[in-house]
N, C-alpha and C positions, 0 to 999 in steps of 0.2 A: 504492499498501499503505499501511495505517494507521503503520505502525513508524516512515516515511518523514517523515510530515508530522504527526509530536507533539514534543512538546519533553519529555515524562515517562512514565514507564512507567505513572503515574496516570492520566495521561490517556488513554494506548495503552487502559489497562484499562477506563476508561469508556466510551471510545468503541465497543470490543468488547461490553460490556457491555449498552450503548444496543442497536448492532445485535441482537444474541440477543432481548431482550427487544420491539422493534420490526417486525424484519426477518425473523425465524423463526417456520415458523407454530407449532413446539409448542416455546416457549421451554424450558418446564419439564424438556426432557429434556438441558438440557446446563445444568451446575451451576456456581453462581458460582467455584464452585475451578477448573473445568474451562477458561473463562475465564483468570481468571487466571493459569493454565499456560499457557496459548497467548501470552498477555500479555507473560509474565517468557520467554518462550522466543522470541519475535518480536523484546523488547526487548534481548537477550543478543546477539542475531545482530548488531543495528544498531550496538552497541558496537562489536561482534567487525568491524565494516566487511563484513558476510557476508549482506546482505540482497542477494539476485539476481533478477532477473525477465526473461524475454524473452533478446535477448543480451547484457544485463548479467550475464556470470555468468562463471565459471571453469572450464577443464579442466586434467587434467594434462598433462604430457608427462614421464614416466620419467626418471630422469637415466643408468639405463643402458640406456634406448633411445637416447639421445642417445651415448652413448660408443660403441655399438656401431656407430652410423650415421658415427661419425667417422670411421674406418678406409676408407670408401671415399670414392674421387674425386669423385662427386656427392653427397657428403653436403649440399650445400644443398639441391637439387634433391628428395633423398630425405624429407629433412626436411621442407620443405614438403609434401608428397604425404603425409608421416605426421602433423603438424600437422591438416591439414583433415581427415585420418581419423578423428583422436583427436578432434578438435571435432564431428563428426557422428555416430561411432559408441562413442566410449570411454567413454560411462555404459553401453552395454548391449555387451558385446564378443562375445558370443553372435549379433548379427545379422549375417547374410549378406547381402553388398552386391556391388555391381557397380563396376568400375572403367574409365571411360569416360575417355579424358583428353579429346577433342575436347568433350566435354558439359561437364565440370568447367572447361574453358577460356572455353566459352561463357557460364557462367554464373559467370564472374569470380570464380573459385575457385583457378585456378590459370594461371600465364601461360610453362605449358610447351611445348615442340613436342612431336609424338606419340613422335619416336625420345627424347627426354627423360623424358618421362611413362613410356615403357614401361620405360625405364632404372632409373627412381627406384623404380617398383613393382618390378623385379627387385631391389631391391639390398634393398628391405623384406623382400622373400621369403626372399633371403638371409641377411640379419639377423637372419630371425626374429620379426619383426614382425607380418608378416601371413602368410593361409597361404592357400592356394587350397583349396577347400571343394567346389567342384559346378563340373564341367568345363563347356563351351559347348555349351546346347542350341538350334536354331533358335526365333529369336522369343523370345528371352530376354536377349537385350543381353549378351553375354560373360560370361566364367568368374565363378562365385561366389567371395568372399574375407571373410575375419573375419579380424578384429585380436587378436593373441596377446599373452598377460601378457609382459612385458618382465623378469618374475619369473625366468624361465627363462632370463636371462642373466646370467651369474655373475661378477662381480667378481673379478678377479686381482690387480689394480692399479688405481692411481686412474686410468690411462690404458688400461689394457686389460682387454678383455672376451671372454669365450668363450660360444659359443653351446649350452646344453645340450638336444638335443633332448627334446620331447614326447613321454610317452607316454601312449596309450591316449585321442589325439585320436580 
């Protein structure tokens, strides 16, 4: 990405203007002002250390989710599973996904036995962080789940959270 390989905003802007002129089939459709806007936006991200690409990116784990999971004995296993789910599906919470502990272990995502994987999944359900949205159907590889917004967890105190059931799901 250009923003990583230049030393100044002016240099970045010059590179993008050159690309616009030399690489675009209709450079007149992109104004200099638009190029400058893109340059400024990318430079700001660079200064804030927020340039991400591929695996070099961040995802969030909500503190309410952490607090909800801490009350369970299998906190570490449930958190490991939740982290994998947030990484894969957190940017699109409406996504329906299947949970298969054997496949996740085989892919190197988790190192949980089948029993611990199932317990972690049930913990996430009980904590209100995932919900089963589709029943098991033949040839569909298991039940369908989706992530739930941790905002449904209301902090009562710093260390104690209660789950409020969602309405209209």
